[in-house]
C-alpha positions in Angstrom: 61.9 116.5 99.1 63.5 116.7 95.6 66.4 119.2 95.5 65.8 121.9 92.9 68.5 124.5 92.1 68.5 127.2 89.5 70.9 129.4 87.6 69.4 132.9 86.8 71.6 135.0 84.5 70.6 138.3 83.1 71.0 138.4 79.3 72.7 141.8 79.3 76.0 140.3 78.3 77.9 137.0 77.9 78.6 134.6 80.8 81.9 135.3 82.5 83.9 133.0 84.7 82.1 134.0 87.9 78.7 133.2 86.3 80.0 129.9 85.1 81.2 129.0 88.6 77.7 129.7 90.0 76.0 127.7 87.3 78.4 124.8 87.8 78.0 124.7 91.6 74.2 124.7 91.3 74.3 122.0 88.7 76.6 119.8 90.8 74.4 120.4 93.9 71.4 119.1 92.0 73.2 116.2 90.4 74.7 115.0 93.6 71.2 114.9 95.2 69.5 113.4 92.2 67.5 116.6 91.8 66.7 119.1 89.1 68.8 122.0 87.8 66.8 124.8 86.1 67.7 127.8 84.0 65.9 131.1 84.5 66.6 134.0 82.1 66.2 137.2 84.2 65.2 139.5 81.3 63.0 142.0 83.1 65.5 144.7 82.0 64.0 145.0 78.5 66.2 147.9 77.5 69.5 146.0 78.0 68.4 142.4 77.5 69.2 141.0 74.1 68.2 137.7 72.5 71.7 137.0 71.2 72.9 136.9 74.8 70.1 134.4 75.6 71.3 132.2 72.8 74.8 132.6 74.0 74.0 131.6 77.6 72.3 128.4 76.3 75.2 127.6 74.0 77.8 128.1 76.8 75.9 125.8 79.2 75.6 123.2 76.5 79.3 123.4 75.7 80.1 122.9 79.4 77.8 120.0 79.6 75.5 121.7 82.2 72.1 120.3 81.0 69.1 121.8 82.7 65.7 120.2 83.2 63.6 123.3 82.5 63.8 127.0 81.4 61.8 130.0 82.3 61.8 133.6 81.0 61.0 136.4 83.4 59.6 138.5 80.5 56.9 135.8 80.1 55.9 135.9 83.8 54.7 139.5 84.3 51.1 138.3 84.9 52.3 136.1 87.8 54.2 139.0 89.3 51.1 141.2 89.2 49.0 138.6 91.0 51.6 138.1 93.8 52.2 141.8 94.1 48.5 142.4 94.5 48.5 139.9 97.5 51.3 142.0 99.1 49.4 145.2 98.5 46.3 143.6 100.2 48.4 142.4 103.1 50.0 145.9 103.6 53.5 144.6 102.9 54.3 147.0 100.1 53.7 150.8 100.0 53.9 153.7 97.6 56.7 156.3 97.8 57.5 159.4 95.8 60.9 160.7 96.8 63.3 161.5 94.0 66.8 160.1 93.9 68.1 163.6 94.9 65.8 163.7 97.9 66.8 160.3 99.1 70.5 161.1 98.7 70.0 164.2 100.9 68.2 162.1 103.5 71.1 159.7 103.6 73.7 162.4 104.0 71.7 164.0 106.9 71.6 160.6 108.7 75.2 159.9 108.1 76.1 163.4 109.4 74.2 162.5 112.6 76.1 159.2 112.9 72.9 157.2 112.1 72.4 154.3 109.7 71.5 155.7 106.3 68.2 153.9 106.0 64.9 155.0 104.5 62.8 156.8 107.1 59.4 155.4 105.9 58.1 158.9 105.5 55.7 157.7 102.7 53.8 155.5 105.2 52.4 158.7 106.7 50.7 159.8 103.5 46.9 159.7 103.5 44.9 158.3 100.7 43.8 161.8 99.8 47.5 162.8 99.5 48.1 159.8 97.3 45.2 160.8 95.1 46.5 164.4 94.9 49.9 163.2 93.8 48.2 161.0 91.1 46.2 163.9 89.9 49.4 165.9 89.6 50.9 163.2 87.5 53.3 161.8 90.1 53.6 158.0 89.8 54.8 156.1 92.9 57.6 153.6 93.2 56.9 150.8 95.6 58.9 149.5 98.6 58.6 146.2 100.5 57.7 146.8 104.2 60.2 144.9 106.3 59.0 143.4 109.6 61.4 145.0 112.1 60.1 143.1 115.1 62.2 140.0 114.6 65.8 139.4 113.6 66.4 137.8 110.2 68.3 134.6 110.5 69.3 131.6 108.4 71.9 128.9 108.5 74.1 129.5 105.4 75.5 126.5 103.7 78.9 128.1 103.5 79.0 131.1 105.8 77.2 129.4 108.7 74.6 131.1 111.0 73.6 134.5 109.7 71.9 137.3 111.6 70.5 140.6 110.3 68.7 143.3 112.3 65.9 144.6 110.0 65.9 147.8 112.0 69.2 148.7 110.4 67.9 148.0 106.9 66.0 150.1 104.4 62.7 148.9 103.0 63.9 147.9 99.5 62.4 149.4 96.3 60.8 146.5 94.4 59.0 148.4 91.6 59.9 151.6 89.7 57.5 154.4 89.0 57.2 153.2 85.4 55.9 149.9 86.6 59.0 147.9 85.8 60.4 145.4 88.3 63.6 145.4 90.2 65.4 142.1 90.9 64.3 141.3 94.4 60.6 140.4 94.3 60.3 138.7 90.9 63.2 136.4 91.9 61.4 135.3 95.0 58.1 134.8 93.2 59.9 132.7 90.5 61.8 130.6 93.1 58.5 129.8 94.8 56.7 129.0 91.6 59.6 126.9 90.2 59.9 124.9 93.5 63.5 126.0 94.1 64.7 124.4 97.3 68.4 125.6 97.4 69.9 128.9 96.3 73.6 129.0 95.9 75.1 132.3 94.8 77.9 134.8 95.4 78.5 136.5 98.8 77.6 139.8 97.2 74.0 138.7 97.5 74.0 138.2 101.3 72.2 141.4 102.1 69.7 140.6 99.3 69.0 137.3 100.9 68.2 139.0 104.3 65.5 140.9 102.6 64.2 138.0 100.5 63.9 135.7 103.5 61.1 138.0 104.6 59.6 138.1 101.1 59.3 134.3 101.1 57.5 134.5 104.4 55.2 137.3 103.4 54.1 135.3 100.4 53.4 132.3 102.6 56.2 130.1 101.2 59.0 128.1 102.8 62.4 129.7 102.7 64.9 127.8 100.6 68.2 126.8 101.9 70.8 129.5 101.1 74.6 129.4 100.6 76.9 132.2 99.5 80.3 131.5 98.0 83.3 133.8 98.3 84.0 135.8 95.2 86.8 135.1 92.8 90.0 137.1 92.8 92.7 137.2 90.1 96.1 135.7 90.3 97.5 139.0 91.6 95.3 138.5 94.7 93.0 141.4 94.0 89.5 141.5 92.6 90.1 141.6 88.8 88.0 143.4 86.2 89.2 140.8 83.8 87.3 138.1 85.7 84.2 140.0 84.9 84.8 139.8 81.2 86.6 136.5 80.9 84.0 134.4 79.2 83.4 131.0 77.6 84.1 132.4 74.1 87.5 133.6 75.1 88.3 130.4 76.9 87.3 128.3 73.9 89.4 130.5 71.6 92.4 129.9 73.9 91.8 126.1 73.4 90.6 125.4 76.9 88.5 122.3 77.2 85.2 122.3 79.2 86.5 119.5 81.4 89.4 121.8 82.5 87.0 124.6 83.4 84.8 122.2 85.4 87.7 120.6 87.1 89.1 123.9 88.3 85.9 125.7 89.2 84.4 122.7 91.0 87.0 122.8 93.7 88.2 126.4 93.5 87.7 127.9 97.0 87.7 124.5 98.8 90.5 122.6 100.6 90.2 119.7 98.1 92.9 119.3 95.5 92.3 120.1 91.8 92.8 116.8 90.0 92.6 116.5 86.2 92.1 112.8 86.5 88.7 113.1 88.2 85.6 112.7 86.1 82.7 115.0 86.2 80.7 112.2 88.0 83.4 111.9 90.6 83.5 115.7 91.1 79.7 115.7 91.6 79.9 112.9 94.2 82.5 114.8 96.2 80.9 118.2 96.0 80.3 119.4 99.5 79.4 123.0 100.5 81.0 122.6 103.9 84.4 122.2 102.1 84.2 125.8 100.8 86.0 128.5 102.8 85.1 132.1 103.3 88.3 133.6 101.9 88.2 134.9 98.3 88.9 132.1 95.8 92.0 132.7 93.6 91.5 132.1 89.9 94.7 131.6 88.0 94.6 131.3 84.2 98.1 129.7 84.3 96.7 127.0 86.5 93.8 126.5 84.1 96.2 126.1 81.2 98.2 123.5 83.1 95.1 121.6 84.0 93.9 121.7 80.4 97.2 120.1 79.3 96.8 117.4 82.0 93.3 116.6 80.8 94.3 116.4 77.2 97.1 114.0 78.1 94.4 111.6 79.3 91.8 112.3 76.6 91.1 109.3 74.3 91.2 109.8 70.5 87.4 109.3 70.1 86.7 112.4 72.1 88.7 114.7 69.8 88.7 112.9 66.4 86.4 115.4 64.8 88.7 118.2 65.7 91.9 116.8 64.3 93.5 117.2 60.9 92.6 114.7 58.2 94.7 111.6 58.4 95.7 112.1 62.1 94.6 108.7 63.5 94.5 107.1 66.9 98.2 106.1 66.9 99.3 109.6 66.0 97.0 111.1 68.7 98.5 108.8 71.3 102.0 109.8 70.2 101.3 113.6 70.1 99.0 114.2 73.0 101.6 114.1 75.8 103.1 117.3 74.2 99.9 119.2 73.8 98.5 122.2 75.7 95.5 122.5 73.4 94.0 120.3 70.7 94.8 122.9 68.1 98.5 122.2 68.6 98.0 118.7 67.2 98.0 120.2 63.8 101.5 121.6 64.3 102.9 118.2 65.3 101.0 116.5 62.5 102.7 118.9 60.1 106.0 117.6 61.5 104.9 114.0 60.7 103.7 114.8 57.2 106.5 117.3 56.3 108.2 119.1 54.8 110.3 120.2 57.7 113.1 122.7 58.1 116.0 121.2 60.0 119.0 123.2 61.4 122.1 123.1 59.2 124.5 120.5 60.5 128.3 120.9 60.8 130.5 118.5 58.9 130.8 116.1 61.8 127.1 116.0 62.3 126.5 115.6 58.6 128.7 112.5 58.5 126.9 111.2 61.6 123.5 111.7 59.9 124.6 110.1 56.7 125.6 107.0 58.6 122.2 107.1 60.4 120.5 107.2 57.0 122.3 104.1 55.9 121.5 102.2 59.1 117.8 103.4 59.0 117.4 102.1 55.4 118.7 98.7 56.4 116.7 98.3 59.5 113.6 96.1 60.0 110.9 98.7 60.7 108.3 96.2 61.8 109.3 96.6 65.5 110.6 99.6 67.4 112.7 101.2 64.7 113.8 104.1 66.9 115.3 101.8 69.5 117.0 99.7 66.8 118.4 102.8 65.1 119.8 104.4 68.2 121.3 101.2 69.4 123.0 100.6 66.1 124.3 104.1 66.0 125.6 103.9 69.5 127.5 100.7 68.7 128.9 102.1 65.5 129.9 105.6 66.6 130.2 105.5 70.4 127.9 108.4 70.8 125.4 108.5 73.6 123.0 110.8 75.4 122.4 114.2 73.9 125.1 113.8 71.3 123.3 110.7 70.0 119.7 111.7 70.2 119.5 115.5 69.6 121.0 115.5 66.0 118.6 112.7 65.0 115.6 114.6 66.5 116.6 117.8 64.8 117.1 116.1 61.4 113.9 114.1 61.5 111.5 116.7 63.1 113.3 120.0 62.8 112.7 120.4 66.6 114.8 120.2 69.7 112.0 118.6 71.7 108.7 117.0 71.1 106.8 113.7 71.2 108.5 110.4 71.9 110.6 109.5 68.8 109.8 105.9 69.2 106.1 106.7 68.5 106.9 109.3 65.8 109.1 107.2 63.5 106.5 104.6 62.5 104.2 107.5 61.7 106.7 109.3 59.5 107.8 106.1 57.8 111.1 104.6 56.7 111.5 106.4 53.3 110.7 109.8 54.7 113.0 109.3 57.8 115.8 108.2 55.5 115.2 111.2 53.2 115.3 113.6 56.1 118.5 112.1 57.5 120.2 112.4 54.1 118.9 116.0 53.6 
């Protein structure tokens, strides 16, 4: 059977880091199995859903390289929901209720006061058809609940959490449709998963109780139950659930200069016992993706770790991958020289400015000025066709007796205006003989 996974965001905001992790894991699960990864836009909340967020979701997935083989919109599937809902009505698996939110809250408080589970008492099941008609005549519209089968435990073997067991007698029949006819998340999601042929559902552990209910919905609709896995939620670097993680999105990461490969490298293994390795390709990450490697402890997301990973990936990135994002004139040789010092691609422009000049060097004392003047004379006389930096420093060492920091730092400061930076052996040919000599004289 072909593996089919899906990512089902609601377009009520932009994707955040937790959403991205869920999308990535489902994409990797499908790719490893040679299956299909689908996108479903859960836009049944017409009041909050916005088209700009739909476009943003698509753009974010494209930037990350998470290509999907098909897309569905829940707002275009209401006819399907009505047909499947009618089947459940016919089978007696959904029923009409009329309690207000205040009445339900009072019932919960009474049950809790008695030390009982605060579950719905199914009082609406006792209503006669005549009573339903009277309520309709009085203008009362019902909301609808799914009738759980309480005769048998709900079980599944979770891909991450292992064997799961829920007693439906301790669960409320979930509301699946509001009085205004609009749908809640639970039933349309199941109907879509059946219609789209989804075989594996991987999502956050905050959906575990939803899964217990949806297992029965799949069965009630006569469909096989997909394989489920629930990953631990992300925590911030401080070790607590962070509101920032709920707002940290692709746009912010891109603005910070984070590469998509860095995000994928970190999130692919965050929460597993496998090391995060910037040298691994996306293909290698997919091949090693294994749900059994994920732990149940919250996964710690550290932005500092992501930044370090980003730098490590850039240090391995070939010129052709970034050429269209570099300043005019910055060629492959310059990229090779500069990239070991980069945290983001944007920083390449700063180092290119050092190459092109002008620069501002620290004012030297008299001794250093004399040393730099001597360096300028030697630099002008050197053969620049082969390793001019090595030739210059060797000649200066022989002529002045300087070595180590006393030899190298004044030269770097005079030529680049910096105390640190790319390898000078790579920079000198880029700057050129005339400009190096002029900077030493200056």
